[in-house]
Every structure is written in C-alpha cells, then in structure tokens.
N, C-alpha and C positions, 0 to 999 in steps of 0.2 A: 298160419294166417295173419296178417298184421293190419290192424285198424288204421286206416288214414282219419287221424283224429283232427278234423277242424277246429274243433272248439279250443284246443290247447294252442294250436299255432295262431289262432284268431286272437287269442288274449294276448298273445306275445307281440303281435304286430299293433293292437290297440294300445297296449303300454307303452311302445316305442312311440306311437302317434302322439299320445298324452305328453311326453316328454318333449316332443317337438314342439307341439303347439304352446306348451308354456314357455318356450323361448321366444315366441313370437310376439311382437308388440301389439300387433293388430290382430284380432281372432279371425279365423277363415269363417265367411258367410256363406252358408249353403242353403239353397231352396228346393223343394220338392213339392213339383205340382202333380197333383193326383185328380182324376176326373172320375166321378160317381162314388158310389158306397160299395164295393165289392169288398166282401168281409175279410178275405185273403191278402187283398192289397192293402186295405187299411191297417191290417195288423203288422204286415211286413213294413208299411212306410212309419208306423208307430215305432217298431222296433230300431229301424234307422236313425230316427230322431233321437230315441232314449241313447244309443251308442254314440251319436255324434256329440250329444250334450255331455257324455260323461268323458269325452275325448278331450273337451273344451271348446268345440265348435260350436259357433252360433248356427241353430238349424232353423227353419220357417217351413212348416207344410202350407201350402196354398191348395184349399179344397173347391174344386168346381163340381156343379151339380151335373146329373146322368144326363141332363137335356141339355149340356152347353153344345153350342154350335162349333163347326168347324174354325169359323171366324172368331169366336168367343174364346176358343182355346188359343188358337194362332197368336190373338192379341196379347192374352197374358204371358205368354211364352217370350213373345217379342219384347214386351215390356220388362221383365226380368232378366233376358238376355242383354238388354242394352243398359240395365242398371249398374252404374259403375262400382257400386256397393257390394254387389253381388260377385263373389269369387268362384262358385260352383253351383252349376243347375241340372237337375235332371226331371225328366215326366216320368211316372211311373206307370209301365206296361204290365198287362195289355190295357190299352185304351177301349172305350166302348165301340162295339161294331159300327155305329155310325160314323166315326169319325177315321180320317185317312192318316195313318199315322206317319208316313215318311215326310210329307210336308210340315209337319209339327215339329220333329225332331231336326230338320234341317234348318229351323231358325234359331236353334240353338247356337250360341258363338262356340266355335270349338275350342277356345281358350276357356271356356267356361262348362265344357260338356263332361260332366262328372261320371257318366255312364259309358262314355267313349263311342256313342252310337251315331254321331254325325259322319256324314259322307267323306268328311276329310280326314276324320280320326281313323276310320275303318281302312281307308284309301292308304295312310300311313303305315298302318300295321302291315299290310299287305306288300307296301314297298319297303319293310325293314327300318324304317325311319323311327330313330330311337325317341323322337317328340311326340309320337303316338299316345292318346292318352288310351288304355288299353281297357276294354269291358270288364266290370267286375268280376264276373262268373269266371270267364276262361283264366283272366289273371290268377284269382284266387287257386283253380285246380293247378295252375303250373307251379305255382308257390309250395301248395301241398304236395306235390309230386318232388319238388327241388328240396324240399324239407326233408324228405326220406329217403334222398339221394339215389331215386331211382332214374337210372339213365335211359334216355329217349334214343339216342344214337343208333340207327339201325333197327330199330323195333318197329313192328307191324301195329299201328294204331287205328283203330275204328272207331269212328263218332257216329252216333245215331242221333239225327236232329241238325236240320239245317237253318234253323233261325239267327239272324243277324245279332241276337244278344249271347249265342252260346256256341252253335255249331260250326258257323263261318268263321269267326275270331279263332276259335280253336285249330282250326286248319292252318291257319297262318303260325301260329305260336308253337305247334308240334312240328311243322316244317322246318321251322327256324332253328328247332332243336334237333335238326337232322333223323327225325322218323320219317316213316312211308306212311302216308295219310289216306285212309279210305272214308269217304263220307257216304253214310246210309240214311234213308229216310221212309216215308210213309209208302212211297212207290217202291223199293227195293224188294226183289223177289229173293226167295231162298235167302233169307238174311241169315241164318245159322251157317252158310257156307263162309261168310266174312267173318262173322264174329267168333266162330272156332279158331281161325287163324290169327286172331290179336293177341299181341304181347299185351296190350293195353286198351281196354274198351272202355268209352266214355259214352253214357247214355242221357239223353234229354229229350224225351219223348213225351212224358206226362202220362204213359200209358202204363197204370198200375200192374206190377209183376209180370212185365213183359218178358225180362230176361230170367231164364231159370237155367240150373246147372247143364242142361244139355246143350246150351249156346254157348259155353265157357271153354276156352282153351286151359289144360291144367297149368298152373301156376301165373295165370293172367292176373294183370293188375286192373281192377274193375273201380270205375269212377260213376256214382250214380247222382245225377244232378236232376231227375224227375221227383215231382212232387204232386201228389192225388190225395183225395179222401176216400176211404173206402169204409163203410158202416162209421163213419165218424171218426176213423183212425187215419193217421198222416203215413203214407206209405210211397216208395220211389218207384222207379222203373224196374228194380231188381228184387228178385225174390232171394230175399237176404239169406235166409235159414239154409236154403237148397246151394245157392252160388259160394257163400262163404267158404265151405270146408274145400272147395276146388280151387280157389285162387291164392294168390300169395299175398296180396294187398286188397282191401276193399274201404269204401268210405260208408261208415253208418248213415243212415237216413232216417230221422233228422241227426245233425252233429257232424257233418262231414262237410259238404260244399256251402251250405247256408251261411254258416258263421264265418267262412272265408270270403264270400261275397261281400257281405256287409264290411269287414274288415279292411278287403281292397278297395271298395267303394269309397269309404272315408281317406283311405291312402291317397286316391287319386283327388279328392277334395283339397286335402292338405298339399298335394304337389301343385294344383292349380293354384291356391292362394299364394304360394311361394314364387309362382311364375309372374301371377298379376300383381305382386307388391311394387 
C-alpha cells in the first residue's frame, strides 16, 4: 500500500507558485468572502490566506455576519467582482442555510472565479474547454493521481457524492482521462455492489468511516475527501485502518486531499492574475 501524500506534492506546487509570483511585477490580488462564524470555515479560510501570503499573493478576507441578507451578500460579491484591482474572488462554502447559493456564485465574474464554480466555468469543463477554471478539490485529486502515475484509462471509477464542488466536476475530469465513471450518492441502494467493482474510489460524503474494508476491491485506489469530527477528532469517509491493507494506494486524512485543494486554489489565483493582467 502506498500513501498518496498530498502534503509533499502541495509543497512542490506552492514552491513553484512562489517562484512564478516573484516574477510578476504586480502581485495577484485575491479576495475571500465568508458569511458567518462557522469555526471550521473560519479556520480553513485563515489557512488559505496564510498560504496565499506565503506564496506572495495579496489576500483579503471579507467577513460578513451570519444575519446578512441575500441582497447584502449579493451586493458585496458584485462589488468585488467588478473591482478592477481584484484578480481572483471566491465565496467560502457552505453558506448559512438562509442564503441561496447559486445566485450568489452567479455574480462572480468567470474571469475571477478562483473556485471554478460559476456556471460558465463548470460548463466549459464539461465541454472540455481548456480555458475552464477547474474547482480546486477535483483538480487537486487529479494532480495527485498523476503525480503517482496512476493510469485511469479503461478503469472503473466510482465517485461518492454529487456536489458541484467535488463530485460533478470529477465526472468530467475522470471521463476526460478515459475512465468509466459511476456517480453514487445518498439515494444509491446496495452501494457495495458499485464500490467493490471500483478500481478507483473517490468518496466525498462527510459521513464518518462510511467506507470499510468490505466496500473495497482488492488493489483499488482510494481517495478520501470527507471531513467530519468524531469525539473531537478529525476523520474522513474511509475507515483508514481497515481499508489501507486492502488497497494499493490511499490518501491519508488529514494530509491527502486537503493540502492539494489549497495549493490548486492558489494555482487558479495565479492563473487568473496572469490572464487578467
């Protein structure tokens, strides 16, 4: 069994980005908008800002109150989306349940869409348009698989979770690499039938330790995107200690997909900065 170590590869990506930014006369300007005080989101945003500053990106976090109205949030997103000094923009998800996410994301200029979640960028991704900004987590997963020279052509890939942040973009990216893709979700019955046939299993459900050894095809590649806290401890979708002896490659959690998400997000920021200069 080989660990798909996201920390090492993300460090390499961030080092390369640091060198790229050092050669740019005008440093990239990146804005992150967060609504509310969710502790996990605040911590994640702070980490994104820290890594951005380390790379040399100017990063500003705009914090809005939990009670912000739909119009309040839309006005702020519109303001920064139209600001010519801003190269890249993202809205931290999830938003409070009182807010409608789609209209807010739609207000982001696709040319400043650091997270690749606007309808235009997602549409370009499915149309195999190379100008698409790819959502950071799926991009990070693909970069990790490529780093370890895991060939996807002709392989059976199963994706658990159908969010626009992870599951849906992954379908496009895996299909582009000639994998045969099955999408499973909360309404899928007899889940084991699908997962036990998977050469590659990517799970992003947020259901702690959902995947145990009996779900895994021997020799499969397992990528755990899930994140939840159980008794104060951070765990993923995969019961690591039962699954690891069965598979050929597996991501640690934490330390697998998370660092890759931040690295690829900042890679998108630098890409957009260059396009907008």
